[in-house]
N, C-alpha and C positions, 0 to 999 in steps of 0.2 A: 479393470481393477476395482475392487470393492473397498470403500473407505474404512479405515480402521478406527478404533474408538478415539484415539488421540486427535484425529481430524474431525470426527463427528461431533465431539464435545466442545465445539467452538461456536461463537456467533459470527455470522457472515452477512455482509450487505448483499442484497439481491436487486435493488433498484433505488433510484432517487424517488422520494415521495412524490415530487412534482411530475414524475414520468409515469405514474401508475394511473391508467385511464379508468373510467367507470366501466363496470363489467369485468370480464375475465382476461387474464394475460398469461401466456405460457412462459415458464422460466426453467432453470436447471441449476442444480447444485450438487457437487460431488457425485456426478453420474446419475442422479435421481431427477426425474421430471417433476416440476412443481407447477402449481397453478395459483396465481394471485388474483383475488377477487375483491373489488371495491364496490360495496353496496351503495344504494341510493343515499343512505344516511352518512356516508363517508367511511364506514367501518371497513377495515382491510383485513382479509383473512388469507392465509397461505396453507395449501394442502399439498401433500406429497403422494406420488403415484404408488409408493410401496407401503403406505400405512394409512390407518383410519384416523379421522379427526383432524382438526387444524393444528398446525405447528405453532410453537411459541413465537411471538414477534415483539419487536421493540421499534419505536420510531425515535431515532437519535441522529443528530448532526445532519439533518436533511435527507436521511436515508431510512429505508425499511431493512431491518435486520431479522434474521431467523436462524434456526438451528435444527439439525437432524438428530441431535444427541441430547445430552444433559450437561450443559456447561457448569463448571464449578463456580464460575464468577459471572457477573453481569457484563454487558457491553463495555468495552474499554473506556475508562474515564479520561476526558480531555478537558481539564479545568478552563483552559483558554477559550473554549467555545462558549462559555457563559459570560465572558467579559463584554460589557455593553458597548465598548468602542471598537470592537472587532467586526469585520465583515465576514459572513459565512458565504463562501463562493463554491457552489457545487459545480463541478467541471464536466459532467457527463460520463458515460460509460464507453470504454474503448476495448474492443475485442482483440485478443492476442492469441496466436497459435503457439503457445508455450506453456510450460508448467507455471502455475501461479507462484510457486516458490522461487522460480527463476526471476519473476517480476520483482518480488521483494528483494532478492539478492542484488539485482541491478540497481534498485533504488538506493541501496547502501553504498554503491560503488562510486567513489570520486574520481578514480583514475581515467574514466572514459570522458569526463567533461570536455577537455580540450579537443577531442577527436570526433565526438558525436554531437556535442552542443557547442560547436565552434562559434566564438565571438558572442556567446550568450552566457553560458555557465563556465566557460573556460576558453583558453586560447594558448597557442604556442607563442613564446617558449616557456610559459608558466605551466609546466606539466607535472611538477613534483607533488606527490602526496606526502605531506609532512607526517611525522609520527603522531599517532593519536592513541587514545586509551579505549579498550573494549572490556566489557565485563558482563557476566550473567548475574543479574540482581536477583538473588534467591528469594528475598523477602516478597517480591512482587512477581517473580517468575517472568522476567523480561530481559531482553538483550539490549544493552546501551553502548553507544560509541560516543565518546566525549572528547573535548579538546581538538576537534577537527577544524581545519581552516583551509581555504582554497581561494586563490585569486580569481575573481569573476568579472568579466567586462560588463555584464548586466545581470546582477544577482536577482533583481526583481523588476517587474514592469515599471515601478516607480523610481528605480535607480537612475541617476543622471550621469554616473561615471563608474569606472571600474573600482571595486573595493576588495579588500581581503575579507572574505566572508567567513564568519564563525558558524559552525554547525554542531548540532547534537542529533544523533539518530536513536530512535527508540523502536524496537520490535515488541509490540504488546501481545501479539499472538502469532501463530505461524503465518497467517495470511493478512495481518494488519500491521502496518508500519507508519511511523511518523517522523517528520523532519522538523527540527527547530533551527531556524537560521537567523542571522543578523537582520534586523528590521531597519531599512533605510530611513524610515519616518519616525522612529522612536528609539532613542538611546536606552540601553539596558533592558530592552524587551525583545522578544522573539516573534517572528512570523512563524506560523505553524502550517505545514503542508502534510496532509494525511493521504495514504493510499490504502484503500480497502479493496482487497482482491477476492473475487468470487470464482472459485475453481469450478468450472463446468464439468470438465473431465480431467484426467491426469495431465493431458497435454494441451488443454484449452482453458482459457479463463477470460473473465472480464475485469478490467481495472476501473475502480471508481475513485478518482482523485477529488479531494475537497480541501479548501484553504481557509484558514482563519487569520485574516490580515488586518494590519493597521494601515489603511490606505483609503482616504476619503476623497481622492482625486480621480483615480482611474475608473473607467466605466466597467460594469460587470462583464459586458461582452468582451472587452479587451483583456481583462484578467483571465477569463476562460480561454480565450484564443491563445494567449501567451502560454498557459499551462498545457494546452493541447498540442501546441507546436513542439514543446519539450518532449511530451510523451510519445508523440508519433515518430519523432526521431529515434527514441528508444525502441519502439516497436520493430523497426527495420532490423536492428541488431538482435533483438530477442528472438524474432522468428527465424533467424539464420543461425542461432546457436545450436550446436549438436554436442551431446544429446539434448532433446527437448526436456527430458526429465532431469531433475537435479540429482547428481551423484552425491552420496553422503560418505563414501569411503575416502579416507584422506589421500590415497594415492591415485584416485581417479582423475583429478585435475590438480595441477601443481600451483599452489598459491604463492604470491609475493608478499612483501611487507605491507603493501597497500591493501591487501585483501584481509586484514585482521578482522574486520567486522563480518565478512563472509565466513571466515573460519569459525568464529564464535557462534554465528547463526546456525551453521550446519551442525556443529557439536551439540547445540541446544536442541535442534530438531531430533537428532539421533537419541539424545537422552530422553526426550518426551515420547519417543516411539512413533513419530510422524512418518508415514510412508507414502501417503497419497500425493502424487506429483513428484516422487523421487524414483530413482532407478531400483530401489529395494522393493521386494514383493511383500504385499500384505499377507499376513498369516491366514 
């Protein structure tokens, strides 16, 4: 599948800055082979096999971003990342044999917490997904889910007991999503967990999680390990979903009330004309 304009004209993470070695490194984005080169002076350049000259790049949030198109906007703004008392925790890249859009949709889903992340993000009998609000914010062209809450035995590594966790979800671009959740260490503030998805091919991707946390106690290693445990539990489910590509037709998969964010996300993708990683064919 060749990527359509709606997917090309986006910014994508392709590597953590700390993981780019001196010299050359092969990479891939939207079915196109890339090469990342870090020169002796530290300059990083990215080239694509199907075009001449270097691609545009940005260094943001601990990652290298690039694009194969002409994005109308810059890389997603995350104001919390600039707050001095937050820790930036880059959690590594995880390869998943599934559509990158499936990864984003799974990130939005609270219903699986008790069954996939048992005794961490959820537990029986606390399985109800309470009513929440979803909207497509036209002024910023993003999907938001607000007023979300779920009982969690261990909402964060620093949590000492189960709490009713408040959530907000934000889909800033088709392959970039953020979660704002109750911060156990600071009342009236949010911990921020981001997932930057790199679509390698329609049915293969790499997920790049990063957290912006108020936590001056936990070690970086333990924070990364906690997040990776969560995502590796998700990967088992994601790689067994069929079809691997995300259907956008309303009747292809029957949603429940708990899937309101997924319904809004799919409707938004369809409006934008996103086809890469879906079961629809690009023109």
